[in-house]
PDB file of N, CA, C, O and CB in Angstrom:
ATOM      1  N   MET A   1      25.931  22.799  61.562  1.00  0.00           N
ATOM      2  CA  MET A   1      25.131  21.890  62.347  1.00  0.00           C
ATOM      3  C   MET A   1      26.204  20.779  62.957  1.00  0.00           C
ATOM      4  O   MET A   1      26.097  20.345  64.104  1.00  0.00           O
ATOM      5  CB  MET A   1      23.913  21.199  61.378  1.00  0.00           C
ATOM      6  N   ASP A   2      27.177  20.407  62.102  1.00  0.00           N
ATOM      7  CA  ASP A   2      28.084  19.367  62.690  1.00  0.00           C
ATOM      8  C   ASP A   2      28.754  19.833  63.840  1.00  0.00           C
ATOM      9  O   ASP A   2      28.993  19.057  64.764  1.00  0.00           O
ATOM     10  CB  ASP A   2      29.093  18.902  61.749  1.00  0.00           C
ATOM     11  N   LEU A   3      29.104  21.095  63.882  1.00  0.00           N
ATOM     12  CA  LEU A   3      29.861  21.674  65.074  1.00  0.00           C
ATOM     13  C   LEU A   3      28.866  21.451  66.319  1.00  0.00           C
ATOM     14  O   LEU A   3      29.276  20.927  67.355  1.00  0.00           O
ATOM     15  CB  LEU A   3      30.254  23.364  64.840  1.00  0.00           C
ATOM     16  N   LEU A   4      27.710  21.821  66.182  1.00  0.00           N
ATOM     17  CA  LEU A   4      26.677  21.607  67.365  1.00  0.00           C
ATOM     18  C   LEU A   4      26.612  20.120  67.744  1.00  0.00           C
ATOM     19  O   LEU A   4      26.632  19.768  68.924  1.00  0.00           O
ATOM     20  CB  LEU A   4      25.148  22.106  66.946  1.00  0.00           C
ATOM     21  N   ARG A   5      26.537  19.310  66.786  1.00  0.00           N
ATOM     22  CA  ARG A   5      26.509  17.719  67.108  1.00  0.00           C
ATOM     23  C   ARG A   5      27.852  17.330  67.752  1.00  0.00           C
ATOM     24  O   ARG A   5      27.824  16.469  68.631  1.00  0.00           O
ATOM     25  CB  ARG A   5      26.292  16.763  65.691  1.00  0.00           C
ATOM     26  N   ILE A   6      28.920  17.835  67.429  1.00  0.00           N
ATOM     27  CA  ILE A   6      30.159  17.445  68.035  1.00  0.00           C
ATOM     28  C   ILE A   6      30.315  18.055  69.416  1.00  0.00           C
ATOM     29  O   ILE A   6      30.858  17.406  70.310  1.00  0.00           O
ATOM     30  CB  ILE A   6      31.309  17.836  67.156  1.00  0.00           C
ATOM     31  N   LEU A   7      29.857  19.277  69.619  1.00  0.00           N
ATOM     32  CA  LEU A   7      29.772  19.754  71.132  1.00  0.00           C
ATOM     33  C   LEU A   7      28.887  19.034  71.988  1.00  0.00           C
ATOM     34  O   LEU A   7      29.199  18.814  73.158  1.00  0.00           O
ATOM     35  CB  LEU A   7      29.332  21.152  71.248  1.00  0.00           C
ATOM     36  N   LEU A   8      27.643  18.593  71.425  1.00  0.00           N
ATOM     37  CA  LEU A   8      26.705  17.701  72.192  1.00  0.00           C
ATOM     38  C   LEU A   8      27.446  16.380  72.396  1.00  0.00           C
ATOM     39  O   LEU A   8      27.195  15.745  73.420  1.00  0.00           O
ATOM     40  CB  LEU A   8      25.286  17.465  71.410  1.00  0.00           C
ATOM     41  N   SER A   9      28.286  15.933  71.570  1.00  0.00           N
ATOM     42  CA  SER A   9      28.747  14.622  71.621  1.00  0.00           C
ATOM     43  C   SER A   9      29.963  14.554  72.801  1.00  0.00           C
ATOM     44  O   SER A   9      30.346  13.512  73.332  1.00  0.00           O
ATOM     45  CB  SER A   9      29.249  14.194  70.102  1.00  0.00           C
ATOM     46  N   ILE A  10      30.430  15.787  73.056  1.00  0.00           N
ATOM     47  CA  ILE A  10      31.480  15.806  74.150  1.00  0.00           C
ATOM     48  C   ILE A  10      30.718  15.992  75.391  1.00  0.00           C
ATOM     49  O   ILE A  10      31.267  15.694  76.452  1.00  0.00           O
ATOM     50  CB  ILE A  10      32.594  16.962  73.979  1.00  0.00           C
ATOM     51  N   LEU A  11      29.473  16.466  75.386  1.00  0.00           N
ATOM     52  CA  LEU A  11      28.648  16.512  76.716  1.00  0.00           C
ATOM     53  C   LEU A  11      28.173  15.253  76.937  1.00  0.00           C
ATOM     54  O   LEU A  11      28.523  14.612  77.928  1.00  0.00           O
ATOM     55  CB  LEU A  11      27.455  17.480  76.735  1.00  0.00           C
ATOM     56  N   LEU A  12      27.294  14.761  75.995  1.00  0.00           N
ATOM     57  CA  LEU A  12      26.639  13.611  76.000  1.00  0.00           C
ATOM     58  C   LEU A  12      26.518  12.762  74.776  1.00  0.00           C
ATOM     59  O   LEU A  12      25.563  12.864  74.006  1.00  0.00           O
ATOM     60  CB  LEU A  12      25.509  13.884  76.421  1.00  0.00           C
ATOM     61  N   PRO A  13      27.658  11.791  74.586  1.00  0.00           N
ATOM     62  CA  PRO A  13      27.921  11.104  73.299  1.00  0.00           C
ATOM     63  C   PRO A  13      26.719  10.445  72.726  1.00  0.00           C
ATOM     64  O   PRO A  13      26.604  10.488  71.501  1.00  0.00           O
ATOM     65  CB  PRO A  13      28.985  10.080  73.459  1.00  0.00           C
ATOM     66  N   PRO A  14      25.825   9.854  73.411  1.00  0.00           N
ATOM     67  CA  PRO A  14      24.793   9.154  72.870  1.00  0.00           C
ATOM     68  C   PRO A  14      23.861  10.230  72.163  1.00  0.00           C
ATOM     69  O   PRO A  14      23.299   9.914  71.114  1.00  0.00           O
ATOM     70  CB  PRO A  14      24.084   8.306  73.971  1.00  0.00           C
ATOM     71  N   LEU A  15      23.705  11.336  72.643  1.00  0.00           N
ATOM     72  CA  LEU A  15      22.848  12.577  72.155  1.00  0.00           C
ATOM     73  C   LEU A  15      23.355  12.841  70.725  1.00  0.00           C
ATOM     74  O   LEU A  15      22.566  12.943  69.785  1.00  0.00           O
ATOM     75  CB  LEU A  15      23.045  13.998  73.150  1.00  0.00           C
ATOM     76  N   GLY A  16      24.620  12.944  70.588  1.00  0.00           N
ATOM     77  CA  GLY A  16      25.296  13.265  69.378  1.00  0.00           C
ATOM     78  C   GLY A  16      24.889  12.298  68.210  1.00  0.00           C
ATOM     79  O   GLY A  16      24.403  12.659  67.138  1.00  0.00           O
ATOM     80  N   VAL A  17      25.164  11.022  68.588  1.00  0.00           N
ATOM     81  CA  VAL A  17      24.893   9.820  67.798  1.00  0.00           C
ATOM     82  C   VAL A  17      23.399   9.792  67.383  1.00  0.00           C
ATOM     83  O   VAL A  17      23.025   9.577  66.231  1.00  0.00           O
ATOM     84  CB  VAL A  17      25.270   8.531  68.615  1.00  0.00           C
ATOM     85  N   PHE A  18      22.643  10.014  68.363  1.00  0.00           N
ATOM     86  CA  PHE A  18      21.088  10.056  68.086  1.00  0.00           C
ATOM     87  C   PHE A  18      20.749  11.123  67.063  1.00  0.00           C
ATOM     88  O   PHE A  18      20.010  10.861  66.114  1.00  0.00           O
ATOM     89  CB  PHE A  18      20.241  10.375  69.440  1.00  0.00           C
ATOM     90  N   LEU A  19      21.292  12.346  67.249  1.00  0.00           N
ATOM     91  CA  LEU A  19      20.926  13.265  66.266  1.00  0.00           C
ATOM     92  C   LEU A  19      21.527  12.997  64.824  1.00  0.00           C
ATOM     93  O   LEU A  19      20.965  13.444  63.824  1.00  0.00           O
ATOM     94  CB  LEU A  19      21.320  14.584  66.751  1.00  0.00           C
ATOM     95  N   GLN A  20      22.548  12.339  64.764  1.00  0.00           N
ATOM     96  CA  GLN A  20      23.210  11.911  63.499  1.00  0.00           C
ATOM     97  C   GLN A  20      22.403  10.889  62.788  1.00  0.00           C
ATOM     98  O   GLN A  20      21.921  11.083  61.672  1.00  0.00           O
ATOM     99  CB  GLN A  20      24.598  11.351  63.760  1.00  0.00           C
ATOM    100  N   VAL A  21      22.258   9.671  63.547  1.00  0.00           N
ATOM    101  CA  VAL A  21      21.768   8.468  62.908  1.00  0.00           C
ATOM    102  C   VAL A  21      20.472   8.027  63.367  1.00  0.00           C
ATOM    103  O   VAL A  21      19.895   7.125  62.760  1.00  0.00           O
ATOM    104  CB  VAL A  21      22.676   7.410  63.080  1.00  0.00           C
ATOM    105  N   GLY A  22      19.972   8.564  64.359  1.00  0.00           N
ATOM    106  CA  GLY A  22      18.699   8.083  64.958  1.00  0.00           C
ATOM    107  C   GLY A  22      19.033   6.776  65.894  1.00  0.00           C
ATOM    108  O   GLY A  22      20.189   6.415  66.118  1.00  0.00           O
ATOM    109  N   ILE A  23      17.893   6.126  66.401  1.00  0.00           N
ATOM    110  CA  ILE A  23      18.088   4.902  67.108  1.00  0.00           C
ATOM    111  C   ILE A  23      18.387   3.771  66.221  1.00  0.00           C
ATOM    112  O   ILE A  23      17.530   3.306  65.468  1.00  0.00           O
ATOM    113  CB  ILE A  23      16.939   4.594  67.903  1.00  0.00           C
ATOM    114  N   GLY A  24      19.487   3.355  66.290  1.00  0.00           N
ATOM    115  CA  GLY A  24      20.078   2.185  65.471  1.00  0.00           C
ATOM    116  C   GLY A  24      21.139   1.462  66.112  1.00  0.00           C
ATOM    117  O   GLY A  24      21.305   1.549  67.329  1.00  0.00           O
ATOM    118  N   LEU A  25      21.870   0.752  65.374  1.00  0.00           N
ATOM    119  CA  LEU A  25      22.961   0.010  65.969  1.00  0.00           C
ATOM    120  C   LEU A  25      24.197   0.825  66.462  1.00  0.00           C
ATOM    121  O   LEU A  25      24.872   0.464  67.426  1.00  0.00           O
ATOM    122  CB  LEU A  25      23.408  -0.968  64.988  1.00  0.00           C
ATOM    123  N   GLN A  26      24.457   2.005  65.695  1.00  0.00           N
ATOM    124  CA  GLN A  26      25.533   2.826  66.147  1.00  0.00           C
ATOM    125  C   GLN A  26      25.052   3.550  67.474  1.00  0.00           C
ATOM    126  O   GLN A  26      25.883   3.827  68.339  1.00  0.00           O
ATOM    127  CB  GLN A  26      25.962   3.859  65.002  1.00  0.00           C
ATOM    128  N   PHE A  27      23.772   3.844  67.626  1.00  0.00           N
ATOM    129  CA  PHE A  27      23.438   4.462  68.860  1.00  0.00           C
ATOM    130  C   PHE A  27      23.634   3.524  70.155  1.00  0.00           C
ATOM    131  O   PHE A  27      24.013   3.952  71.246  1.00  0.00           O
ATOM    132  CB  PHE A  27      22.001   4.928  68.749  1.00  0.00           C
ATOM    133  N   TRP A  28      23.332   2.233  69.885  1.00  0.00           N
ATOM    134  CA  TRP A  28      23.397   1.272  70.922  1.00  0.00           C
ATOM    135  C   TRP A  28      24.842   0.952  71.195  1.00  0.00           C
ATOM    136  O   TRP A  28      25.165   0.797  72.373  1.00  0.00           O
ATOM    137  CB  TRP A  28      22.613   0.038  70.567  1.00  0.00           C
ATOM    138  N   ILE A  29      25.730   0.836  70.272  1.00  0.00           N
ATOM    139  CA  ILE A  29      27.056   0.661  70.418  1.00  0.00           C
ATOM    140  C   ILE A  29      27.712   1.820  71.254  1.00  0.00           C
ATOM    141  O   ILE A  29      28.545   1.571  72.125  1.00  0.00           O
ATOM    142  CB  ILE A  29      27.638   0.524  69.087  1.00  0.00           C
ATOM    143  N   ASN A  30      27.290   3.139  70.944  1.00  0.00           N
ATOM    144  CA  ASN A  30      27.655   4.224  71.590  1.00  0.00           C
ATOM    145  C   ASN A  30      27.209   4.125  73.113  1.00  0.00           C
ATOM    146  O   ASN A  30      28.055   4.319  73.986  1.00  0.00           O
ATOM    147  CB  ASN A  30      27.102   5.385  70.871  1.00  0.00           C
ATOM    148  N   ILE A  31      26.148   3.884  73.382  1.00  0.00           N
ATOM    149  CA  ILE A  31      25.548   3.784  74.693  1.00  0.00           C
ATOM    150  C   ILE A  31      26.461   2.753  75.532  1.00  0.00           C
ATOM    151  O   ILE A  31      26.845   3.017  76.672  1.00  0.00           O
ATOM    152  CB  ILE A  31      23.975   3.294  74.569  1.00  0.00           C
ATOM    153  N   LEU A  32      26.747   1.647  74.913  1.00  0.00           N
ATOM    154  CA  LEU A  32      27.708   0.680  75.603  1.00  0.00           C
ATOM    155  C   LEU A  32      29.090   1.179  75.783  1.00  0.00           C
ATOM    156  O   LEU A  32      29.649   0.996  76.865  1.00  0.00           O
ATOM    157  CB  LEU A  32      27.808  -0.594  74.838  1.00  0.00           C
ATOM    158  N   LEU A  33      29.692   1.798  74.808  1.00  0.00           N
ATOM    159  CA  LEU A  33      30.939   2.461  74.946  1.00  0.00           C
ATOM    160  C   LEU A  33      30.988   3.543  76.159  1.00  0.00           C
ATOM    161  O   LEU A  33      31.873   3.605  77.012  1.00  0.00           O
ATOM    162  CB  LEU A  33      31.240   3.129  73.602  1.00  0.00           C
ATOM    163  N   THR A  34      29.837   4.389  76.051  1.00  0.00           N
ATOM    164  CA  THR A  34      29.720   5.345  77.097  1.00  0.00           C
ATOM    165  C   THR A  34      29.667   4.804  78.476  1.00  0.00           C
ATOM    166  O   THR A  34      30.241   5.347  79.420  1.00  0.00           O
ATOM    167  CB  THR A  34      28.584   6.118  76.879  1.00  0.00           C
ATOM    168  N   LEU A  35      28.975   3.738  78.566  1.00  0.00           N
ATOM    169  CA  LEU A  35      28.865   3.154  79.797  1.00  0.00           C
ATOM    170  C   LEU A  35      30.311   2.439  80.342  1.00  0.00           C
ATOM    171  O   LEU A  35      30.669   2.447  81.519  1.00  0.00           O
ATOM    172  CB  LEU A  35      27.693   2.135  79.663  1.00  0.00           C
ATOM    173  N   CYS A  36      30.939   1.918  79.395  1.00  0.00           N
ATOM    174  CA  CYS A  36      32.356   1.361  79.677  1.00  0.00           C
ATOM    175  C   CYS A  36      33.314   2.452  80.104  1.00  0.00           C
ATOM    176  O   CYS A  36      34.089   2.326  81.052  1.00  0.00           O
ATOM    177  CB  CYS A  36      32.961   0.652  78.395  1.00  0.00           C
ATOM    178  N   GLY A  37      33.219   3.453  79.399  1.00  0.00           N
ATOM    179  CA  GLY A  37      34.127   4.558  79.676  1.00  0.00           C
ATOM    180  C   GLY A  37      33.604   5.833  78.976  1.00  0.00           C
ATOM    181  O   GLY A  37      33.035   5.733  77.889  1.00  0.00           O
ATOM    182  N   TYR A  38      33.776   6.973  79.548  1.00  0.00           N
ATOM    183  CA  TYR A  38      33.267   8.090  78.844  1.00  0.00           C
ATOM    184  C   TYR A  38      34.181   8.557  77.520  1.00  0.00           C
ATOM    185  O   TYR A  38      33.671   9.005  76.494  1.00  0.00           O
ATOM    186  CB  TYR A  38      33.153   9.239  79.894  1.00  0.00           C
ATOM    187  N   ILE A  39      35.375   8.405  77.686  1.00  0.00           N
ATOM    188  CA  ILE A  39      36.220   8.638  76.484  1.00  0.00           C
ATOM    189  C   ILE A  39      35.913   7.832  75.338  1.00  0.00           C
ATOM    190  O   ILE A  39      35.850   8.417  74.257  1.00  0.00           O
ATOM    191  CB  ILE A  39      37.586   8.426  76.776  1.00  0.00           C
ATOM    192  N   PRO A  40      35.679   6.412  75.384  1.00  0.00           N
ATOM    193  CA  PRO A  40      35.468   5.761  74.069  1.00  0.00           C
ATOM    194  C   PRO A  40      34.176   6.082  73.534  1.00  0.00           C
ATOM    195  O   PRO A  40      33.977   5.871  72.337  1.00  0.00           O
ATOM    196  CB  PRO A  40      35.598   4.293  74.143  1.00  0.00           C
ATOM    197  N   GLY A  41      33.126   6.641  74.374  1.00  0.00           N
ATOM    198  CA  GLY A  41      31.853   7.090  73.920  1.00  0.00           C
ATOM    199  C   GLY A  41      32.054   8.436  73.099  1.00  0.00           C
ATOM    200  O   GLY A  41      31.442   8.621  72.047  1.00  0.00           O
ATOM    201  N   ILE A  42      32.842   9.263  73.568  1.00  0.00           N
ATOM    202  CA  ILE A  42      33.125  10.348  72.945  1.00  0.00           C
ATOM    203  C   ILE A  42      33.743  10.276  71.539  1.00  0.00           C
ATOM    204  O   ILE A  42      33.322  10.879  70.552  1.00  0.00           O
ATOM    205  CB  ILE A  42      33.866  10.996  73.754  1.00  0.00           C
ATOM    206  N   VAL A  43      34.941   9.344  71.598  1.00  0.00           N
ATOM    207  CA  VAL A  43      35.654   9.094  70.294  1.00  0.00           C
ATOM    208  C   VAL A  43      34.642   8.497  69.285  1.00  0.00           C
ATOM    209  O   VAL A  43      34.624   8.973  68.150  1.00  0.00           O
ATOM    210  CB  VAL A  43      36.914   8.086  70.494  1.00  0.00           C
ATOM    211  N   HIS A  44      33.869   7.574  69.584  1.00  0.00           N
ATOM    212  CA  HIS A  44      32.898   6.980  68.748  1.00  0.00           C
ATOM    213  C   HIS A  44      31.995   7.787  68.310  1.00  0.00           C
ATOM    214  O   HIS A  44      31.713   7.729  67.113  1.00  0.00           O
ATOM    215  CB  HIS A  44      32.289   6.015  69.279  1.00  0.00           C
ATOM    216  N   ALA A  45      31.354   8.691  69.130  1.00  0.00           N
ATOM    217  CA  ALA A  45      30.383   9.694  68.596  1.00  0.00           C
ATOM    218  C   ALA A  45      31.022  10.706  67.599  1.00  0.00           C
ATOM    219  O   ALA A  45      30.428  10.956  66.550  1.00  0.00           O
ATOM    220  CB  ALA A  45      29.754  10.480  69.778  1.00  0.00           C
ATOM    221  N   VAL A  46      32.145  11.262  67.875  1.00  0.00           N
ATOM    222  CA  VAL A  46      32.843  12.138  66.981  1.00  0.00           C
ATOM    223  C   VAL A  46      33.200  11.523  65.584  1.00  0.00           C
ATOM    224  O   VAL A  46      33.144  12.149  64.526  1.00  0.00           O
ATOM    225  CB  VAL A  46      34.080  12.587  67.659  1.00  0.00           C
ATOM    226  N   TRP A  47      33.582  10.184  65.726  1.00  0.00           N
ATOM    227  CA  TRP A  47      33.923   9.519  64.569  1.00  0.00           C
ATOM    228  C   TRP A  47      32.691   9.319  63.654  1.00  0.00           C
ATOM    229  O   TRP A  47      32.776   9.465  62.434  1.00  0.00           O
ATOM    230  CB  TRP A  47      34.563   8.236  64.925  1.00  0.00           C
ATOM    231  N   ILE A  48      31.530   8.976  64.289  1.00  0.00           N
ATOM    232  CA  ILE A  48      30.234   8.735  63.606  1.00  0.00           C
ATOM    233  C   ILE A  48      29.836  10.135  62.952  1.00  0.00           C
ATOM    234  O   ILE A  48      29.400  10.124  61.801  1.00  0.00           O
ATOM    235  CB  ILE A  48      29.063   8.176  64.685  1.00  0.00           C
ATOM    236  N   ILE A  49      29.955  11.217  63.571  1.00  0.00           N
ATOM    237  CA  ILE A  49      29.506  12.487  63.053  1.00  0.00           C
ATOM    238  C   ILE A  49      30.508  12.943  61.902  1.00  0.00           C
ATOM    239  O   ILE A  49      30.097  13.422  60.845  1.00  0.00           O
ATOM    240  CB  ILE A  49      29.423  13.566  64.242  1.00  0.00           C
ATOM    241  N   ALA A  50      31.755  12.769  62.171  1.00  0.00           N
ATOM    242  CA  ALA A  50      32.753  13.070  61.102  1.00  0.00           C
ATOM    243  C   ALA A  50      32.687  12.192  59.820  1.00  0.00           C
ATOM    244  O   ALA A  50      33.054  12.572  58.709  1.00  0.00           O
ATOM    245  CB  ALA A  50      34.127  12.930  61.687  1.00  0.00           C
ATOM    246  N   ARG A  51      32.193  11.020  60.105  1.00  0.00           N
ATOM    247  CA  ARG A  51      32.169  10.136  58.861  1.00  0.00           C
ATOM    248  C   ARG A  51      31.133  10.358  57.956  1.00  0.00           C
ATOM    249  O   ARG A  51      31.275  10.080  56.766  1.00  0.00           O
ATOM    250  CB  ARG A  51      32.088   8.775  59.180  1.00  0.00           C
ATOM    251  N   ARG A  52      30.011  10.877  58.444  1.00  0.00           N
ATOM    252  CA  ARG A  52      28.893  11.166  57.542  1.00  0.00           C
ATOM    253  C   ARG A  52      28.629  12.444  57.076  1.00  0.00           C
ATOM    254  O   ARG A  52      27.678  12.640  56.319  1.00  0.00           O
ATOM    255  CB  ARG A  52      27.809  10.805  58.069  1.00  0.00           C
TER     256      ARG A  52
END
């Protein structure tokens, strides 16, 4: 399941974070990072998924 979340995080970083933690602080941080740049959003999403 984590592999699927990581693949979704590469395509749509906020979706991967949402599937992992739901709508919370980490989700909104990821939205902001993705809007600032696609790569920071991906890095944050993979970090959140790998950490939990």
